KOLMI-71240 format. One line per 4 residues: number of its first residue (from 1); for each residue x, y, z of N, C-alpha, C, CB. Coordinates in nm, 2 decimals. Glycine has a CB too. Layout:
<atoms>
NUM = X,Y,Z,X,Y,Z,X,Y,Z,X,Y,Z ~ ...
</atoms>
This chain:
<atoms>
1 = 0.08,-0.12,0.00,0.00,0.00,0.00,0.09,0.13,0.00,-0.10,0.00,0.12 ~ 0.05,0.23,-0.07,0.13,0.35,-0.09,0.08,0.45,0.01,0.12,0.40,-0.23 ~ 0.16,0.50,0.10,0.12,0.60,0.20,0.14,0.74,0.13,0.21,0.60,0.32 ~ 0.10,0.84,0.20,0.11,0.98,0.15,0.25,1.01,0.10,0.06,1.08,0.25
5 = 0.35,0.97,0.19,0.49,1.01,0.15,0.55,0.92,0.04,0.57,1.00,0.27 ~ 0.48,0.81,0.02,0.53,0.72,-0.09,0.46,0.74,-0.22,0.53,0.58,-0.04 ~ 0.36,0.82,-0.22,0.28,0.84,-0.34,0.36,0.91,-0.45,0.15,0.93,-0.30 ~ 0.30,0.91,-0.57,0.38,0.97,-0.68,0.42,1.12,-0.66,0.30,0.96,-0.81
9 = 0.36,1.19,-0.57,0.39,1.32,-0.54,0.42,1.34,-0.39,0.28,1.42,-0.59 ~ 0.51,1.43,-0.35,0.55,1.44,-0.22,0.46,1.52,-0.13,0.69,1.50,-0.21 ~ 0.39,1.62,-0.18,0.30,1.70,-0.09,0.19,1.62,-0.04,0.25,1.82,-0.17 ~ 0.14,1.65,0.09,0.04,1.57,0.15,-0.09,1.57,0.08,0.02,1.62,0.29
13 = -0.12,1.67,0.00,-0.25,1.68,-0.07,-0.23,1.65,-0.22,-0.31,1.81,-0.05 ~ -0.11,1.61,-0.26,-0.09,1.57,-0.40,-0.11,1.42,-0.41,0.06,1.61,-0.44 ~ -0.10,1.38,-0.54,-0.12,1.23,-0.56,-0.27,1.21,-0.60,-0.09,1.15,-0.44 ~ -0.31,1.09,-0.58,-0.45,1.06,-0.62,-0.55,1.09,-0.51,-0.46,0.91,-0.66
17 = -0.65,1.17,-0.53,-0.76,1.20,-0.44,-0.88,1.11,-0.49,-0.80,1.35,-0.44 ~ -0.93,1.03,-0.40,-1.05,0.96,-0.43,-1.16,1.02,-0.34,-1.03,0.80,-0.40 ~ -1.27,1.06,-0.41,-1.38,1.12,-0.34,-1.48,1.01,-0.31,-1.45,1.23,-0.42 ~ -1.50,0.98,-0.18,-1.59,0.88,-0.14,-1.73,0.95,-0.14,-1.56,0.82,0.00
21 = -1.81,0.91,-0.23,-1.94,0.99,-0.26,-2.06,0.91,-0.22,-1.94,1.02,-0.41 ~ -2.16,0.98,-0.16,-2.28,0.90,-0.11,-2.39,0.90,-0.21,-2.32,0.97,0.02 ~ -2.37,0.94,-0.34,-2.47,0.93,-0.44,-2.52,0.78,-0.45,-2.42,0.98,-0.58 ~ -2.65,0.75,-0.43,-2.69,0.61,-0.43,-2.67,0.54,-0.56,-2.83,0.61,-0.39
25 = -2.65,0.61,-0.67,-2.64,0.54,-0.80,-2.52,0.45,-0.81,-2.64,0.64,-0.91 ~ -2.42,0.48,-0.72,-2.30,0.40,-0.73,-2.32,0.25,-0.68,-2.19,0.46,-0.64 ~ -2.42,0.23,-0.59,-2.44,0.10,-0.54,-2.34,0.05,-0.44,-2.44,0.00,-0.66 ~ -2.26,0.14,-0.40,-2.16,0.11,-0.30,-2.14,0.24,-0.21,-2.02,0.07,-0.36
29 = -2.15,0.23,-0.08,-2.14,0.34,0.00,-2.01,0.41,0.02,-2.20,0.31,0.14 ~ -2.00,0.53,0.08,-1.87,0.60,0.09,-1.77,0.53,0.17,-1.90,0.74,0.14 ~ -1.81,0.46,0.28,-1.72,0.39,0.36,-1.65,0.28,0.28,-1.78,0.33,0.49 ~ -1.73,0.20,0.21,-1.67,0.09,0.12,-1.58,0.15,0.01,-1.78,0.01,0.06
33 = -1.62,0.26,-0.04,-1.54,0.33,-0.14,-1.40,0.37,-0.08,-1.61,0.45,-0.20 ~ -1.41,0.43,0.04,-1.29,0.47,0.10,-1.20,0.35,0.14,-1.32,0.55,0.23 ~ -1.26,0.25,0.18,-1.18,0.13,0.22,-1.11,0.07,0.10,-1.26,0.02,0.28 ~ -1.18,0.07,-0.01,-1.12,0.01,-0.14,-1.01,0.11,-0.19,-1.23,0.00,-0.25
37 = -1.03,0.24,-0.18,-0.93,0.33,-0.22,-0.81,0.33,-0.14,-0.99,0.48,-0.22 ~ -0.82,0.31,-0.01,-0.70,0.29,0.08,-0.63,0.16,0.04,-0.75,0.28,0.23 ~ -0.70,0.06,0.01,-0.63,-0.07,-0.04,-0.56,-0.05,-0.17,-0.73,-0.18,-0.05 ~ -0.62,0.04,-0.25,-0.56,0.06,-0.38,-0.44,0.16,-0.39,-0.66,0.11,-0.48
41 = -0.42,0.23,-0.27,-0.30,0.31,-0.26,-0.33,0.46,-0.29,-0.20,0.27,-0.36 ~ -0.45,0.51,-0.27,-0.48,0.65,-0.28,-0.40,0.73,-0.18,-0.63,0.68,-0.27 ~ -0.37,0.85,-0.22,-0.30,0.94,-0.13,-0.39,1.02,-0.04,-0.21,1.04,-0.21 ~ -0.51,1.05,-0.09,-0.61,1.13,-0.02,-0.75,1.07,-0.04,-0.60,1.28,-0.07
45 = -0.82,1.07,0.07,-0.96,1.03,0.06,-1.04,1.15,0.10,-1.00,0.91,0.15 ~ -1.14,1.19,0.02,-1.23,1.30,0.06,-1.37,1.25,0.07,-1.22,1.42,-0.05 ~ -1.44,1.27,0.18,-1.58,1.23,0.20,-1.67,1.34,0.14,-1.61,1.21,0.35 ~ -1.75,1.30,0.04,-1.84,1.39,-0.02,-1.98,1.34,0.01,-1.82,1.40,-0.18
49 = -2.05,1.40,0.11,-2.18,1.35,0.15,-2.28,1.46,0.12,-2.18,1.32,0.30 ~ -2.35,1.45,0.01,-2.45,1.54,-0.03,-2.60,1.50,0.00,-2.44,1.57,-0.18 ~ -2.62,1.37,0.04,-2.75,1.32,0.06,-2.78,1.28,0.20,-2.77,1.20,-0.03 ~ -2.67,1.27,0.28,-2.69,1.22,0.42,-2.72,1.33,0.52,-2.56,1.15,0.46
53 = -2.78,1.28,0.63,-2.80,1.37,0.75,-2.66,1.40,0.81,-2.90,1.31,0.85 ~ -2.65,1.50,0.89,-2.53,1.53,0.96,-2.48,1.42,1.05,-2.54,1.66,1.04 ~ -2.58,1.35,1.11,-2.54,1.24,1.20,-2.48,1.13,1.13,-2.67,1.19,1.28 ~ -2.54,1.09,1.01,-2.49,0.98,0.93,-2.35,1.02,0.87,-2.59,0.94,0.82
57 = -2.34,1.15,0.82,-2.22,1.19,0.77,-2.10,1.18,0.87,-2.23,1.33,0.71 ~ -2.13,1.22,0.99,-2.03,1.21,1.10,-1.99,1.07,1.12,-2.08,1.28,1.23 ~ -2.09,0.97,1.12,-2.06,0.83,1.14,-1.97,0.78,1.03,-2.19,0.75,1.15 ~ -2.00,0.82,0.91,-1.91,0.78,0.80,-1.77,0.84,0.81,-1.97,0.83,0.66
61 = -1.77,0.97,0.85,-1.64,1.04,0.86,-1.55,0.98,0.97,-1.66,1.19,0.89 ~ -1.61,0.94,1.08,-1.54,0.88,1.19,-1.48,0.74,1.15,-1.62,0.86,1.32 ~ -1.56,0.67,1.08,-1.52,0.53,1.03,-1.41,0.55,0.92,-1.64,0.46,0.97 ~ -1.42,0.64,0.83,-1.32,0.67,0.73,-1.19,0.72,0.79,-1.37,0.76,0.62
65 = -1.21,0.80,0.90,-1.09,0.85,0.97,-1.01,0.74,1.02,-1.13,0.95,1.08 ~ -1.07,0.64,1.08,-1.00,0.52,1.14,-0.93,0.45,1.02,-1.10,0.43,1.21 ~ -1.00,0.43,0.91,-0.94,0.36,0.80,-0.82,0.43,0.74,-1.05,0.34,0.69 ~ -0.84,0.56,0.72,-0.73,0.63,0.66,-0.61,0.65,0.76,-0.78,0.77,0.62
69 = -0.64,0.66,0.89,-0.53,0.67,0.98,-0.44,0.54,0.98,-0.58,0.69,1.12 ~ -0.51,0.43,0.97,-0.44,0.30,0.97,-0.36,0.28,0.84,-0.54,0.18,0.98 ~ -0.41,0.34,0.73,-0.35,0.33,0.60,-0.24,0.44,0.57,-0.45,0.33,0.49 ~ -0.24,0.54,0.66,-0.15,0.65,0.64,-0.19,0.74,0.52,-0.01,0.59,0.61
73 = -0.32,0.75,0.51,-0.38,0.83,0.40,-0.44,0.96,0.46,-0.49,0.75,0.33 ~ -0.42,1.07,0.39,-0.47,1.20,0.43,-0.62,1.20,0.41,-0.41,1.32,0.34 ~ -0.70,1.25,0.51,-0.84,1.24,0.50,-0.90,1.38,0.51,-0.90,1.16,0.62 ~ -0.99,1.41,0.41,-1.05,1.54,0.40,-1.20,1.53,0.39,-1.00,1.62,0.27
77 = -1.27,1.62,0.45,-1.42,1.62,0.45,-1.46,1.74,0.36,-1.47,1.64,0.60 ~ -1.56,1.71,0.27,-1.61,1.81,0.18,-1.70,1.91,0.25,-1.68,1.74,0.07 ~ -1.69,2.03,0.22,-1.78,2.14,0.26,-1.78,2.19,0.40,-1.92,2.09,0.23 ~ -1.76,2.10,0.50,-1.79,2.13,0.64,-1.67,2.12,0.73,-1.90,2.04,0.69
81 = -1.62,2.24,0.77,-1.50,2.23,0.86,-1.54,2.18,1.00,-1.44,2.37,0.87 ~ -1.66,2.21,1.04,-1.71,2.16,1.17,-1.72,2.01,1.18,-1.84,2.22,1.21 ~ -1.76,1.95,1.07,-1.77,1.80,1.06,-1.63,1.75,1.05,-1.85,1.76,0.94 ~ -1.54,1.81,0.98,-1.40,1.77,0.97,-1.34,1.77,1.11,-1.32,1.86,0.88
85 = -1.36,1.87,1.19,-1.30,1.88,1.32,-1.36,1.77,1.41,-1.33,2.01,1.38 ~ -1.50,1.75,1.40,-1.56,1.65,1.49,-1.51,1.51,1.46,-1.71,1.66,1.47 ~ -1.48,1.48,1.34,-1.43,1.35,1.30,-1.28,1.33,1.32,-1.47,1.32,1.16 ~ -1.21,1.44,1.35,-1.07,1.43,1.35,-1.00,1.42,1.22,-1.03,1.32,1.44
89 = -1.06,1.48,1.12,-1.01,1.47,0.98,-0.88,1.56,0.97,-1.11,1.51,0.88 ~ -0.81,1.54,0.86,-0.69,1.62,0.84,-0.72,1.75,0.77,-0.59,1.54,0.75 ~ -0.83,1.76,0.70,-0.86,1.88,0.62,-1.00,1.89,0.58,-0.77,1.88,0.50 ~ -1.03,2.00,0.52,-1.17,2.03,0.47,-1.15,2.09,0.33,-1.24,2.13,0.56
93 = -1.24,2.05,0.24,-1.24,2.10,0.10,-1.37,2.18,0.08,-1.23,1.98,0.00 ~ -1.35,2.30,0.04,-1.46,2.40,0.02,-1.49,2.42,-0.12,-1.43,2.53,0.09 ~ -1.62,2.44,-0.15,-1.67,2.48,-0.28,-1.69,2.63,-0.29,-1.80,2.41,-0.32 ~ -1.72,2.68,-0.41,-1.74,2.83,-0.42,-1.86,2.88,-0.34,-1.76,2.86,-0.57
97 = -1.96,2.79,-0.31,-2.08,2.84,-0.24,-2.07,2.81,-0.09,-2.20,2.77,-0.29 ~ -1.96,2.75,-0.05,-1.94,2.72,0.10,-1.88,2.84,0.17,-1.84,2.60,0.11 ~ -1.86,2.82,0.30,-1.80,2.93,0.38,-1.67,2.97,0.32,-1.79,2.88,0.53 ~ -1.64,3.10,0.31,-1.51,3.14,0.25,-1.40,3.09,0.34,-1.50,3.29,0.24
101 = -1.28,3.05,0.29,-1.17,3.00,0.37,-1.13,3.10,0.48,-1.06,2.97,0.28 ~ -1.13,3.23,0.45,-1.09,3.33,0.55,-1.18,3.34,0.67,-1.08,3.46,0.48 ~ -1.30,3.28,0.66,-1.40,3.28,0.77,-1.39,3.16,0.86,-1.54,3.29,0.72 ~ -1.30,3.06,0.83,-1.28,2.95,0.91,-1.21,3.00,1.04,-1.20,2.84,0.84
105 = -1.26,2.96,1.16,-1.19,3.01,1.28,-1.05,2.97,1.29,-1.27,2.96,1.40 ~ -0.97,3.05,1.36,-0.83,3.03,1.36,-0.79,2.90,1.42,-0.76,3.14,1.45 ~ -0.86,2.86,1.52,-0.82,2.73,1.59,-0.85,2.61,1.49,-0.91,2.71,1.71 ~ -0.95,2.62,1.40,-0.98,2.52,1.31,-0.88,2.53,1.19,-1.12,2.53,1.25
109 = -0.84,2.65,1.15,-0.75,2.67,1.04,-0.61,2.61,1.08,-0.73,2.82,1.01 ~ -0.58,2.62,1.20,-0.45,2.57,1.25,-0.44,2.41,1.24,-0.41,2.62,1.38 ~ -0.56,2.35,1.25,-0.56,2.20,1.25,-0.59,2.14,1.12,-0.67,2.16,1.35 ~ -0.65,2.21,1.02,-0.69,2.15,0.90,-0.62,2.20,0.78,-0.84,2.18,0.89
113 = -0.59,2.11,0.69,-0.56,2.14,0.55,-0.68,2.20,0.48,-0.50,2.02,0.47 ~ -0.67,2.31,0.41,-0.79,2.37,0.35,-0.77,2.38,0.20,-0.81,2.51,0.41 ~ -0.87,2.32,0.13,-0.87,2.33,-0.02,-0.99,2.40,-0.07,-0.86,2.18,-0.08 ~ -0.98,2.45,-0.19,-1.09,2.53,-0.25,-1.11,2.49,-0.40,-1.06,2.68,-0.23
117 = -1.23,2.46,-0.43,-1.26,2.43,-0.57,-1.27,2.56,-0.66,-1.39,2.35,-0.58 ~ -1.22,2.55,-0.78,-1.23,2.66,-0.87,-1.27,2.61,-1.01,-1.10,2.75,-0.88 ~ -1.33,2.69,-1.09,-1.38,2.64,-1.22,-1.35,2.73,-1.34,-1.53,2.63,-1.21 ~ -1.29,2.84,-1.31,-1.24,2.93,-1.42,-1.12,3.01,-1.37,-1.35,3.03,-1.46
121 = -1.06,3.08,-1.45,-0.93,3.15,-1.42,-0.95,3.26,-1.31,-0.86,3.21,-1.54 ~ -1.07,3.33,-1.32,-1.09,3.43,-1.22,-1.10,3.37,-1.08,-1.23,3.51,-1.26 ~ -1.17,3.26,-1.07,-1.18,3.19,-0.94,-1.05,3.14,-0.90,-1.28,3.08,-0.95 ~ -0.97,3.09,-0.99,-0.83,3.04,-0.95,-0.75,3.16,-0.90,-0.77,2.98,-1.07
125 = -0.75,3.27,-0.97,-0.67,3.39,-0.93,-0.72,3.43,-0.79,-0.69,3.50,-1.03 ~ -0.85,3.43,-0.76,-0.90,3.47,-0.63,-0.86,3.37,-0.52,-1.05,3.49,-0.64 ~ -0.86,3.25,-0.56,-0.83,3.14,-0.46,-0.68,3.15,-0.41,-0.85,3.00,-0.52 ~ -0.59,3.20,-0.50,-0.45,3.21,-0.47,-0.43,3.31,-0.36,-0.37,3.25,-0.59
129 = -0.53,3.41,-0.34,-0.51,3.51,-0.24,-0.58,3.47,-0.11,-0.57,3.64,-0.29 ~ -0.65,3.35,-0.11,-0.72,3.30,0.01,-0.62,3.22,0.10,-0.84,3.22,-0.03 ~ -0.66,3.21,0.23,-0.57,3.13,0.32,-0.60,2.98,0.30,-0.60,3.16,0.46 ~ -0.56,2.92,0.18,-0.58,2.78,0.15,-0.44,2.71,0.13,-0.67,2.77,0.02
133 = -0.45,2.58,0.13,-0.32,2.50,0.12,-0.31,2.44,-0.02,-0.32,2.39,0.22 ~ -0.43,2.43,-0.09,-0.42,2.38,-0.23,-0.55,2.43,-0.30,-0.41,2.23,-0.23 ~ -0.55,2.43,-0.43,-0.66,2.47,-0.51,-0.70,2.35,-0.61,-0.63,2.60,-0.60 ~ -0.83,2.33,-0.62,-0.87,2.23,-0.72,-0.93,2.31,-0.84,-0.98,2.13,-0.65
137 = -0.92,2.24,-0.95,-0.96,2.31,-1.08,-1.03,2.21,-1.17,-0.84,2.38,-1.15 ~ -1.14,2.25,-1.22,-1.21,2.16,-1.32,-1.35,2.21,-1.34,-1.21,2.01,-1.26 ~ -1.43,2.13,-1.42,-1.39,1.99,-1.47,-1.31,2.00,-1.59,-1.52,1.92,-1.50 ~ -1.19,1.93,-1.58,-1.10,1.94,-1.69,-1.16,1.88,-1.82,-0.97,1.86,-1.66
141 = -1.22,1.76,-1.81,-1.28,1.69,-1.92,-1.43,1.68,-1.91,-1.21,1.55,-1.94 ~ -1.49,1.76,-1.83,-1.63,1.75,-1.80,-1.65,1.65,-1.68,-1.70,1.70,-1.93 ~ -1.77,1.66,-1.63,-1.80,1.58,-1.51,-1.89,1.46,-1.55,-1.87,1.66,-1.40 ~ -1.86,1.34,-1.51,-1.94,1.23,-1.53,-2.01,1.18,-1.40,-1.85,1.11,-1.58
145 = -1.99,1.25,-1.29,-2.04,1.20,-1.16,-2.14,1.30,-1.10,-1.93,1.18,-1.07 ~ -2.14,1.42,-1.15,-2.24,1.52,-1.09,-2.28,1.63,-1.19,-2.17,1.58,-0.96 ~ -2.39,1.69,-1.17,-2.43,1.80,-1.25,-2.34,1.92,-1.23,-2.58,1.83,-1.23 ~ -2.30,1.98,-1.34,-2.21,2.09,-1.33,-2.25,2.20,-1.43,-2.06,2.05,-1.35
149 = -2.26,2.32,-1.39,-2.29,2.43,-1.49,-2.17,2.46,-1.58,-2.34,2.55,-1.42 ~ -2.06,2.40,-1.55,-1.93,2.43,-1.62,-1.90,2.33,-1.73,-1.81,2.45,-1.53 ~ -1.86,2.37,-1.85,-1.82,2.28,-1.95,-1.68,2.24,-1.93,-1.83,2.35,-2.09 ~ -1.63,2.14,-2.01,-1.50,2.09,-1.99,-1.40,2.21,-2.01,-1.47,1.98,-2.10
153 = -1.31,2.22,-1.91,-1.21,2.33,-1.91,-1.10,2.31,-2.01,-1.16,2.36,-1.77 ~ -1.05,2.19,-2.02,-0.94,2.16,-2.11,-0.80,2.18,-2.05,-0.95,2.24,-2.23 ~ -0.70,2.13,-2.12,-0.57,2.14,-2.07,-0.50,2.28,-2.07,-0.48,2.04,-2.15 ~ -0.54,2.36,-2.17,-0.48,2.49,-2.17,-0.52,2.57,-2.05,-0.52,2.56,-2.30
157 = -0.65,2.57,-2.02,-0.70,2.64,-1.90,-0.64,2.58,-1.78,-0.85,2.64,-1.89 ~ -0.62,2.45,-1.77,-0.56,2.39,-1.66,-0.42,2.44,-1.64,-0.56,2.24,-1.67 ~ -0.34,2.45,-1.74,-0.20,2.50,-1.74,-0.20,2.64,-1.69,-0.14,2.49,-1.87 ~ -0.30,2.72,-1.74,-0.30,2.86,-1.69,-0.34,2.87,-1.54,-0.41,2.94,-1.78
161 = -0.43,2.79,-1.50,-0.47,2.78,-1.36,-0.35,2.74,-1.27,-0.59,2.69,-1.33 ~ -0.27,2.65,-1.32,-0.15,2.60,-1.24,-0.06,2.72,-1.22,-0.08,2.49,-1.31 ~ -0.04,2.80,-1.32,0.05,2.92,-1.31,-0.01,3.02,-1.22,0.08,2.98,-1.45 ~ -0.14,3.04,-1.23,-0.20,3.15,-1.15,-0.20,3.12,-1.00,-0.35,3.16,-1.19
165 = -0.21,2.99,-0.96,-0.21,2.96,-0.82,-0.08,2.93,-0.76,-0.31,2.84,-0.79 ~ 0.02,2.91,-0.84,0.16,2.88,-0.79,0.20,2.98,-0.69,0.26,2.87,-0.91 ~ 0.27,2.94,-0.58,0.33,2.81,-0.56,0.23,2.71,-0.49,0.45,2.82,-0.47 ~ 0.11,2.74,-0.48,0.01,2.65,-0.42,0.00,2.53,-0.52,-0.12,2.71,-0.39
169 = -0.01,2.41,-0.46,-0.04,2.29,-0.55,-0.18,2.29,-0.61,-0.01,2.16,-0.48 ~ -0.20,2.25,-0.73,-0.33,2.24,-0.79,-0.37,2.09,-0.81,-0.33,2.32,-0.92 ~ -0.49,2.06,-0.78,-0.55,1.93,-0.80,-0.65,1.94,-0.91,-0.60,1.87,-0.66 ~ -0.63,1.86,-1.01,-0.73,1.86,-1.12,-0.84,1.76,-1.10,-0.66,1.82,-1.26
173 = -0.96,1.79,-1.15,-1.08,1.70,-1.13,-1.17,1.72,-1.25,-1.16,1.74,-1.00 ~ -1.24,1.61,-1.28,-1.34,1.62,-1.39,-1.30,1.53,-1.50,-1.35,1.75,-1.44 ~ -1.36,1.41,-1.51,-1.35,1.32,-1.62,-1.21,1.25,-1.63,-1.37,1.39,-1.74 ~ -1.14,1.24,-1.52,-1.00,1.19,-1.52,-1.00,1.04,-1.52,-0.92,1.24,-1.40
177 = -0.90,0.98,-1.59,-0.89,0.83,-1.60,-0.75,0.80,-1.63,-0.99,0.78,-1.71 ~ -0.72,0.67,-1.64,-0.58,0.63,-1.67,-0.54,0.67,-1.81,-0.57,0.48,-1.66 ~ -0.64,0.70,-1.89,-0.61,0.74,-2.03,-0.56,0.89,-2.04,-0.73,0.72,-2.12 ~ -0.60,0.97,-1.95,-0.57,1.11,-1.96,-0.49,1.17,-1.84,-0.69,1.20,-1.98
181 = -0.46,1.08,-1.75,-0.39,1.13,-1.63,-0.25,1.19,-1.66,-0.37,1.01,-1.53 ~ -0.18,1.12,-1.75,-0.04,1.17,-1.78,-0.05,1.31,-1.84,0.02,1.08,-1.88 ~ -0.15,1.34,-1.92,-0.17,1.48,-1.98,-0.19,1.58,-1.87,-0.28,1.48,-2.08 ~ -0.28,1.54,-1.77,-0.31,1.63,-1.66,-0.19,1.67,-1.58,-0.42,1.58,-1.58
185 = -0.11,1.56,-1.55,0.01,1.59,-1.47,0.12,1.67,-1.55,0.07,1.45,-1.43 ~ 0.12,1.64,-1.68,0.22,1.72,-1.77,0.18,1.86,-1.77,0.22,1.66,-1.91 ~ 0.05,1.89,-1.75,0.00,2.03,-1.75,0.04,2.10,-1.62,-0.15,2.04,-1.78 ~ 0.09,2.03,-1.53,0.13,2.09,-1.40,0.05,2.06,-1.28,0.14,2.23,-1.42
189 = -0.05,1.98,-1.29,-0.13,1.95,-1.18,-0.05,1.86,-1.08,-0.26,1.87,-1.22 ~ -0.06,1.89,-0.95,0.02,1.82,-0.85,-0.06,1.69,-0.82,0.04,1.90,-0.72 ~ -0.19,1.68,-0.85,-0.26,1.57,-0.81,-0.39,1.56,-0.90,-0.30,1.56,-0.67 ~ -0.46,1.45,-0.88,-0.58,1.43,-0.96,-0.69,1.37,-0.87,-0.55,1.33,-1.08
193 = -0.81,1.42,-0.88,-0.92,1.38,-0.80,-1.02,1.31,-0.89,-0.99,1.50,-0.73 ~ -1.08,1.20,-0.84,-1.17,1.12,-0.91,-1.29,1.08,-0.83,-1.11,0.99,-0.97 ~ -1.40,1.06,-0.89,-1.52,1.00,-0.83,-1.56,0.88,-0.90,-1.64,1.11,-0.82 ~ -1.62,0.90,-1.02,-1.68,0.79,-1.10,-1.57,0.68,-1.14,-1.75,0.84,-1.22
197 = -1.45,0.72,-1.16,-1.34,0.63,-1.20,-1.32,0.52,-1.10,-1.21,0.70,-1.23 ~ -1.36,0.55,-0.97,-1.34,0.45,-0.86,-1.48,0.40,-0.82,-1.27,0.51,-0.74 ~ -1.57,0.49,-0.79,-1.70,0.46,-0.74,-1.78,0.38,-0.84,-1.78,0.58,-0.69 ~ -1.76,0.41,-0.97,-1.84,0.35,-1.07,-1.78,0.22,-1.13,-1.86,0.44,-1.18
201 = -1.66,0.18,-1.07,-1.59,0.06,-1.12,-1.65,-0.06,-1.05,-1.44,0.08,-1.09 ~ -1.65,-0.17,-1.12,-1.69,-0.30,-1.05,-1.59,-0.35,-0.95,-1.71,-0.41,-1.16 ~ -1.46,-0.29,-0.95,-1.36,-0.33,-0.86,-1.29,-0.20,-0.82,-1.26,-0.43,-0.91 ~ -1.34,-0.12,-0.72,-1.29,0.01,-0.69,-1.14,0.00,-0.64,-1.37,0.07,-0.58
205 = -1.10,-0.10,-0.57,-0.96,-0.11,-0.52,-0.87,-0.12,-0.64,-0.94,-0.23,-0.43 ~ -0.91,-0.21,-0.74,-0.83,-0.23,-0.86,-0.82,-0.10,-0.94,-0.88,-0.34,-0.94 ~ -0.93,-0.03,-0.95,-0.94,0.09,-1.03,-0.85,0.20,-0.97,-1.08,0.15,-1.03 ~ -0.85,0.20,-0.83,-0.76,0.30,-0.76,-0.61,0.26,-0.79,-0.78,0.29,-0.61
209 = -0.58,0.13,-0.78,-0.45,0.09,-0.80,-0.40,0.12,-0.94,-0.44,-0.07,-0.78 ~ -0.48,0.11,-1.04,-0.45,0.14,-1.18,-0.42,0.29,-1.20,-0.56,0.09,-1.28 ~ -0.50,0.37,-1.13,-0.48,0.51,-1.14,-0.34,0.55,-1.07,-0.59,0.59,-1.07 ~ -0.32,0.49,-0.96,-0.19,0.52,-0.89,-0.07,0.48,-0.98,-0.19,0.45,-0.75
213 = -0.08,0.36,-1.04,0.03,0.32,-1.12,0.04,0.41,-1.25,0.00,0.17,-1.17 ~ -0.07,0.45,-1.30,-0.06,0.55,-1.41,0.01,0.68,-1.37,-0.20,0.58,-1.46 ~ -0.02,0.72,-1.25,0.05,0.84,-1.19,0.20,0.82,-1.18,-0.01,0.88,-1.06 ~ 0.24,0.70,-1.13,0.38,0.67,-1.12,0.45,0.66,-1.26,0.40,0.53,-1.05
217 = 0.38,0.60,-1.36,0.44,0.60,-1.49,0.46,0.74,-1.55,0.36,0.52,-1.58 ~ 0.36,0.83,-1.52,0.37,0.96,-1.57,0.48,1.04,-1.51,0.24,1.04,-1.55 ~ 0.51,1.01,-1.38,0.62,1.08,-1.31,0.76,1.03,-1.37,0.61,1.06,-1.16 ~ 0.76,0.90,-1.39,0.89,0.84,-1.44,0.91,0.88,-1.59,0.88,0.69,-1.43
221 = 0.81,0.90,-1.66,0.82,0.93,-1.81,0.74,1.05,-1.84,0.78,0.81,-1.89 ~ 0.78,1.17,-1.79,0.69,1.29,-1.81,0.68,1.32,-1.96,0.75,1.40,-1.74 ~ 0.55,1.37,-1.99,0.53,1.41,-2.13,0.59,1.55,-2.14,0.38,1.42,-2.16 ~ 0.63,1.58,-2.27,0.68,1.72,-2.30,0.56,1.80,-2.34,0.78,1.71,-2.41
225 = 0.55,1.92,-2.28,0.44,2.01,-2.32,0.50,2.13,-2.40,0.37,2.07,-2.19 ~ 0.41,2.19,-2.48,0.46,2.30,-2.57,0.49,2.42,-2.49,0.35,2.33,-2.67
</atoms>
């Protein structure tokens, strides 16, 4: 199993992010997704609970916290810094409609890695000025797992976003797979986040492992960009 420090990238929030998603269409719950992703060598697990009650989301988060701690995997909770704190998570990932990063209380900010989703260059530029540890950008190739008002951003916009947020690491998301992961990393992304590539697979652990291996190959044999 690959721990955070052994992952294809050295930063704690770089490497493969697997979003453990509670959308019922997957047919497998977020805890099972997280367990499979840990077995497959993911660097980061993010709990994305859009349908659950707070009580259930906390139960999931506490269980996933135990799994990720044992595996040496960074654990992030989507949207809610209070839920992240309650579960003992390593970080929180915020969307554009969530609480602004600067409004997270100091005591929470000192304990949590903070990430922020962005979808265009204006948002990426603004994110670089926020008190965050990393920026996510997408959907690079469109979203297969959730409704999004944003069209596919493409590699050129991804490269521009990487430059705008530097030296913060950027995590790409949206339609990523073993077929395009090398291109995303060559564009400068420090990591890649997936939902359907793992949750929608008949073997989530194997799917995670294949993505991690694709990341390793991309690091060993980097593509040349124009």
